[in-house]
N, C-alpha and C positions, 0 to 999 in steps of 0.2 A: 618566093614569098608565099607561104601557105596561108590560106584564108578560110574563115568560116562564114558562110553566107546564110542568111535567113530572110524573113519577111520584111516588108517595108515598115520602117519605124520613124518616129519623129526624132529631131535632134536631141530633145530631152531624154527620150527613151534610149537613144544611142549612148548618151553620156553614162547612164546608169548601167546599161549592158556592158560597157567597156570596163567600168569599175568592178562589176561582177566577174568579168573574164580575167581581170588582173588579180583577183583574190582579195580585193580590198575589204577589210573588216569594219573599219570605222572611217567616217568622214566627219571632220570637225568644221562647223560652219555657223553661219548666221544668215537667215533669208532676207531677201529684198526683191524689188520689182523685177530686175533683170534676170533673176534666176528662179522665179516662182514656178515655171514649167518643170525645171529640173527637180525642185522640191516636191512637186506634185507626183512625179515619177518615183522619187525615193519613198514617198508615203505608200505607194501601191505595192511595194515589195519589202522583204525583211532580211534579205541576204546581206546587204550593205546597211549597217547601222549608222544613224546620224547622231552626233553629239552637239547639242545646242550650247554654244558658249555665250558669254555676255558681252563680248567685244571681239572684233575680228583679229586684233592682235593676239588674243587668247587662242583663237583658232589656229593660227600659224604656229604659235609656241607649243600648243598641245600636239599638233601633227608632228612637229619637230621632236618633242620628247618621246612620242610614240615610236618614231623611227629610230632614234638613238638607242632606246632600250629594247629594241627588237631587231629582227633582220628584215624589216619590211619598209615599204615606202609610206611616209606620212602623207595624208591627203586632206586638203582643206577646200572649202567651197564658200566664196564670198560674192556679194553683189557688186555692181558697178560703182564708180565714183568713190564716195567716202568708205564704202565697204572694202574696196581693194586698197585704198591709201591707208586705212587703219591697219591693214595686214602687212604693209611694207616693212615695218620694223621687224616683224617676225620672219619675213622672207629673207631680209638682209642678214638676220641672225643665223639662219640656216645656211645661207650662201657663204658666209665667212668661215663656218665650221664644216663645210662640205657635207651637208646632210641631204640625203635623197628625199625629196618632196615633190609632189605634184599639186599645184594650186590651180583650181578652176575658178575663173572669175567671170561674172556676167558683164555684158557690155550693152550699151544702148543699141537699138536696131540699126542695121547697116545703113539705111537711108538717112539716119540722123547723125552718123559719125562725122565729126568735124564741124557741126553746127551749134556747138555749145548747148547740147540738149540737156534736159534735167538729169542730174547724176551722171554726167559724162566726164570721163578723164581719159587721157591717152595712156592707157594701162601699159601697153608695150613700151612706150617711151619712158614712163615713170619707173618701171621695174627693170629696164634693160641693164643698169649698172649693178643690180643685186640679184640676178638670176643666172643660172648656167645657160639657159635658153628660154625664149618665150615666143609665142605665136598668136596671131589674131586669125581666127577661123571664120571666113566670110561665106563659105560654101558648105552646106550640110554634108555633101558627099566626101569632103575632106576631113570630117570630124573624127571618125573612128581611127583613121591612120594617124591623125595629129595626136590623139590621146595615146596611142601605142608608142609613137615617137617620144612623147613626154616621159613615159615610164622607162623607155629604153635609155634615153639620154640621162635621166636622173640617177640611174643605178649603175651605169657603166663608166669606165675611166675614172677620173676624179668625180665623185658624186656631187650632187647639188640640186637646188630647187629649179623646177621647170614650170612655167606658167602657161596655161591655155586660156585665152580670152575669147569668150563666145557671145556674139551679139544675141539679143533676145529673139529676133525673128528667126535666127538659125535654129533655136531650140524648138520652134513650131513647124519648121519645114520638114519634109519627109524624103527619105530615099531608102534604097535597099541597104540593109545593114551588112557591111562587108568588112569583117574584122580580121586583121592579120595576126596569125599565131606567133610569127617572128618577123623581125624587120632588119634590113641592112641599109645603111646610108653611105653613099660613096664618099661624102665629104666628112664623115665622122667614123673613124676606125681607131680607137684607142689601142696602144701597144699593150700586150699582156706579158709576153715573154721577154725577159731581160737578155741583153747581149752576152753571149757565152764568154767571149774574150774579156769583157769587163768584169764578169763574175769571177773569172779566174784570177784577174788582177787583184780583186777585192780579197779573195781567199788568201793569196800570197801575202798581202799587206797585213791581214789579221794575224797570220801565223808568225810574222816577223815582229809584231808589235811588243814593245816592252812596257809601254804605259797605255794600254788600250782603253777605250770608253765606248759604250753603246748608248746612243741617244735616240729615243723614239717618240713619235707624236701620234696624233689622232688617226693618221693613215693606217696604223697597225690595227686599231680597233675597227675602223670602217671596213677594212678589207678582211676582217676575221683572221688575222695572222698571228694572234696571241700564242697559239700552240707552237708554231715554228719559232717565234721569238724566244719563248721560254726554253725550248730545246737548244737553240743556238747559244744563249747566254750560259746555260748550264754546261754545255759541251766545252765551251772555251774557258769558262771560269772567270769571265770578264765582269767588271762593274757595269751597272745599267741605271739609266735615269729615264723617267717618263715625263713628258711635258704635262701641263695642265690638262690638255685634251687627250693625253695618252694614258692617264692614270688607270691602273687596272690591267694594262696590257702585260705587265710583268708583276708578279705578286709583291706588294709593298712590305709584306712580313718577311721576305727572304733576305738574307744577309747581303746578297749581291746587289740589292736595290739601294741606291743612295739617296732616294727622295727626288722631289721635283727640282728641276733647274730654274734659273731665271731670276726675275726681279724679287720674288719672294720665295725662291728656292732655297735648298739647304746649302750650308757652307761647303760640305763635302762634294755635293753634286757640281756646284759652280767651280770649285777649285779643280776638280777632276776634268771638267770640260775644258778648262783653260790650259791645263798642264799635261794633257794626254799627248802621246805621239801619233796615235792613229785613232780617228773618230769615225765610228760607223753610225751614220744618220739614217733612220728608217722611218719613212712617212712623217717627217717633220720638216719645217720650212725655215729654220733659223730665224724665228720671229724676233722682233725688237724687244719683246718682253722676256725672251729666253737668253739671248746672247749680249743684250745691252748694245754698246757702241761697237759696230763691226771693226772699226780701226783698232780698238783695244783688243778685240778678240783675235785679230790677225797678227798681233805682235809676237805671239808664240808660234814657232813653226810646228805644224802637224800635217799629217796626210789625212784627207777627208774622203770617205766613201759615202755617197748619197744615193739611196734607193727611194724612188718615188714614181707613182703612176702619172704624175703631171710633169712633163718636161719643163714647163715654164717656172716651176718651183726650184729647179736645180740651178745653182750658181746665180740665183736672184739677188741675195744679200751677201753671200759668202762664196768665194770661189772654191770649187771642189776639185779633187784630183781624179777620182773615179766615179763618174756619173753612171747610174744604172736606171734606165726608164723601164718600168714594167709593173705588173701586178705584184704586190709585196709577197703574198704567199707563194706564188710561182717562183719569184726570184730567190726567196729564202730556201725553198725546197732544193733548188739547184745549188745554192751555196752550201747547204748542209751536206749534200752528196760529196762535195769536194773536201769538206772539213772532217767528216766522221772518222776517217782513218789517218788523220794527221795530228800532230802534237804541237800545240802553240808554245811560245816561249814561257819560261818560268817568270811569273810576274809577282812573286812573293814580296819583293821590295816595294812595288807599286801599291800592293794592298796594305803594307805597313804604313806607307805615306797616307793612304786614304783613311786608315783607322785613326791616325793622328789628327786629321782634319775632322773626322767624325766625333772625336773625343771632346770637341768644343761644345757639343750639345747645344747647337744653335737655335733649337726650338724651345729652350727652357723658358719658364715664366714663373711668376710668384705664386707658388701653390699654397701659401699660408694666408692669402688675402681673405679678408672678411666680406669682400664684395665679389660677386660671381665673375670669374674670368671666362671669357668666351672660349678659350682653349680647353678649359676644364669641361665645359658643356659638350664640346665635340669629342673629347676623350671618353666621356661617359656615354655619349650616344653610340660610339663605336662598341663599347663594352656591352651595353644593354641589347644592342641589335646583333651582337656577335660578329660584326663586320659583314653581315649578310644583306643589309638593306640596299635598296636603290636610293641614292641620295641625289636630289636635284638642288641647285642653289641659284640664288640671284647673284648680284655682282657687287663686290666691295670687300671690306675686311672679312666678313663672315665667309665669303667664297674662298679666300686664301686660307683661313683657319681650317675650313673643312678639307681643303686639299692637303694641308699639312698634317692634320691630326686624325683624319678617318683613313684607315689603312685599307685601300682597295686591292683585293687579291684577284678580282675577276674583271674582265672588260664589260662595258655597257652597264656598269653600276653607278658610275659617276656622270651626271648629266648637268652640264653647265654651259653658259654662253662664254666662249673663250675669245674668239676674234672680234666680235662686235661689242661685247661687254654690256649686255642688255639688262638693265634693271627691269623687273617685272617678269622675267623669264621663268622663275622658279616654280610658282604655283601652277600656271597652266601647263608647264612641261611635266609637272608631277601628275597632273590628270592623265596626260597621254601615256606616261610610264605605267600608271596604275591600270589603265585599260589594256595596255599591252601585256601586263603581267598580273592578272587577277589573282588575289590571294597573297601576293607578295607584300613585304613591308616596304613602304615608300615614305621617305622623310624629305621635307622641303626645308632646307637651311636658308634663312633669309634675315633681313634686317628691317627695322621699322620704316626706313625710307623705301626700300625696294618693294616690300610687300604691298604698299599702298598703290603701286603702279597698276597692278592687275587684281586688286582685291575683290573686285566684283565676281571673279570666278569662284568664290566661295559658294555662290548661288548654284553654279554648275555642279560643284562637288556635292551639294545637297540633293539636287535633282537625280544624279546618277549614283548616289550613295558611295562616294569614293573616300575610303578611310585613311586619307593622308594625314601624316603627323607634321605639323608646321612648327619648326624650331626657330622662333624669332629672337635673334640676339639683339636686344633693344638697348642701345647706349644713348638714345635721344640725339644722335648726331648722324649726319651722312658720314659714316666713319672713315672711309678712305679719303674723302675730300678733306675732313678735319685733319687727318694724319699728314697729308701733303701741306696743308696750310700751316701746321705746326712746324714742319721741317723747312719749308721753302718760302713761306709767306709771313714770317715774323709773328706767328701765333695770331694772325688776323683771321678769325673764323667767320669769313664773309658768307652769310646765307647758308651755313652748314648746320646750324643748330635748329632742331625741330621743337619748337615751343608750343605747338598746338596739336599734339598727338592724340589720337582717340584712345578710349579705354578698349584695348584689344579683346579683353575677355568678354565685355558686353557686346562688342561688335561681332565676335564669333558666335555668341549666343543669339544675336539678332538674325543671323543667317541660319540658325537651327543647329549649330555645332556646339561642341564643348570647348570652353576656354579656361585656361589656368594661368595664374600669375605666380612667378617664382622669383623670390628676392634674396634668398639665402643659399650659400653654397651647399649646406647640409641637405637642402631639399631637392637638389638637382637630380641625383640618382633615383631616389624613391619616386619622384613625379614622372621621370622618364619611364621607369619600369611600369608604373600603373597605367600610364597613357598608352604605351605600346601593347599592353594586355587587352586594350579595347580594340578588338580586331575589326569591328564594324562601324566605328565612329571616326570622324575627323576631329582631331584635337589640336587646338591652337595653343601652343606653349609660349608664353611671353616671359622670357628670361631678362630681368633687369641686370645689365652687365656693366662692368667698369668703363666709364666714359673716356678715360685717358689711355686705355690699352691700345698699343700699336702692333702691327704685323712686322715681325722680324724673322729672318733677315730682310733687308730692303736695299735695293740698288737704286740710287737716284737716277732720274732721267738723264740720258746722255753719258752716263758713266759706264765703266767696263764691268764685266761679269764678276771680277774678283774685288770690286770696290764696294763691298757690302757694308751697310750699317747693321751692327749686331746689337742684341740686347745688352751684352756686356760692355758695349762702348758708351753707354749712357752714364 
C-alpha cells in the first residue's frame, strides 16, 4: 500500500485533504454543528468547491446527478441527526440505481454517542439498508484510510453509495496525515474478468439463435460499456432494447433499437423479449417493472445469457442458462473476439415478425387535440434540443413519456430515479448535471406534484446561476396515481387531485428566475425555442396539459410482459 505522508493535521483538515487527493470538484451540502470544523477547512481552500443546497435531500440528489452525468464520484456533506436523516431518501435513491457516491456525515462527539445527545441519530444503523457500505470513524488515525476505502468501495464492483460518519471531536483531534495512494481489502475483491468457458458458451448460443434479443440495463452505462455494446449489436444484426436505466447505451434512433421494455415499454420490445429463443441480458436485473410476472415470463422456453458484475443479481428473479460474472466491458471485449470472424444465423424472418409488431405504432396519441398533449411537448423538446440535452426527470407519467419520446443516442444523458422512484429527484439532480457539464443544455422534465417536493432548490439555482430549463407537465393531478385509480380503483381519485397549486410563473419569478405559462399546442414549439435560446437563465415552463391523458402501453401489476393495455384497446 503506497502512502503519502505529510505534517500533523486535524481530522477536519484530513477530510478536506482526502477530498483534494481524490480529485473531488464539488461537494454538495448543508452545514450544521457536527461538521462546522470541516466547513471551516473548506472555507480556507479553493480546490474543492462547496455547493450550498437548501435541503439535505437536495444535496444527495445533486451529488447523484453529478455522478450519473459524469464519470466521477458524487460527494455530499451533511450534519448529524436531521441532517443525515433528510439525506436518506437521496442515499436510497443512489443505492437502488447503483450510483457511486460518498456521503460524509457529522456525528455527536464520541463520548456522547448512545446518550440521546442533541441531534444524535444512529447513522450507521439508519443507513445500513440503503448503502453499499458505511462506517463510524472514532479514531482520527483511521480517518484517511476510511475515506480512501469509501471511494474505493463506491467505485469498484457494482457501484453504490458509501457513508463515512465522523464524530465532531474526531474532526478536532490531530495526527500525522498518512494517505494511501491505493488500497486493497482482503474481504472485498470484485471479479473483473468473466469465465472464459462461459463466454465461449454464450458466443455459441448467440451464433445459433434464430430469434435473438439483446436486453441491457444501467450496468452498461455505469461501466462505460456503450461502445462495446454498439459494436456487438451491429456485428450480430440483433434487435436491442434498453431498460429505463439503460437508455442511451444503444442509439434510440437506430433501426435495431426496439424501444424500452417493461410496464410502459413498447409493444415490439415486450413481444420480442417474450418470444425470443436466446436472450442476452447485459447489466440488467430482470426487474419487476421490466418482465412483469416471472411465471408468465417463464412460459416461453428461451436460453438466457446474463452478464453482470454482481453475482447476487444473476438468477435472482429469473433462472439463467449461462451466467457470466465480470466487468461488462471486459466480458464484451472477450465475447467480441470470439464473434468477429463468425457468422450468425439468418434472422430475416425474426425481423419480419418484429416489424409487424412495430407497425402497431404503440406510442401513438391524438395529435389533433386542442389541449396540450404531454407527448407532444416531449417530441418538441427533442426537436428543439436536437436530441443533445441532458434530461433529468422526476417520477410519474412525465418520466415515462420522456423515456418514450426523447430519443437518447448517447449514455449519461438520461438522468432519473429508476429503482426507488423518488419524486423530487429531478431539479436537484439537474443542478448536479449542470455543474458536471458547464455550458451544456440541461432540461428537467417534471410534474406539478413532483416539482414541489424539492422546489426550494430554485434558490440554489439562483445562487450558482444554473440555467436549467424546467419542463413542468401540469395536469393538476398526481398523474400516475390518477391513472392507476382510473384503471384499478373504479375512478375513485382519492387524494390525487391537486386543488391548491401555486402560480408557478410567479413562484419562479419570486426566486429570481423567468416563468412562462403555456396553454395552447401552437405555443409549445415557439416557447421552447425562445426559452432554450436563453443560455444564462433558468426558465420555468408551466405547460397546462390534458388531465385525462394516460401512459400507454401499460402492463397491470401482476400481469405478464405481453398482457399490455394499448391506446387502441380503449
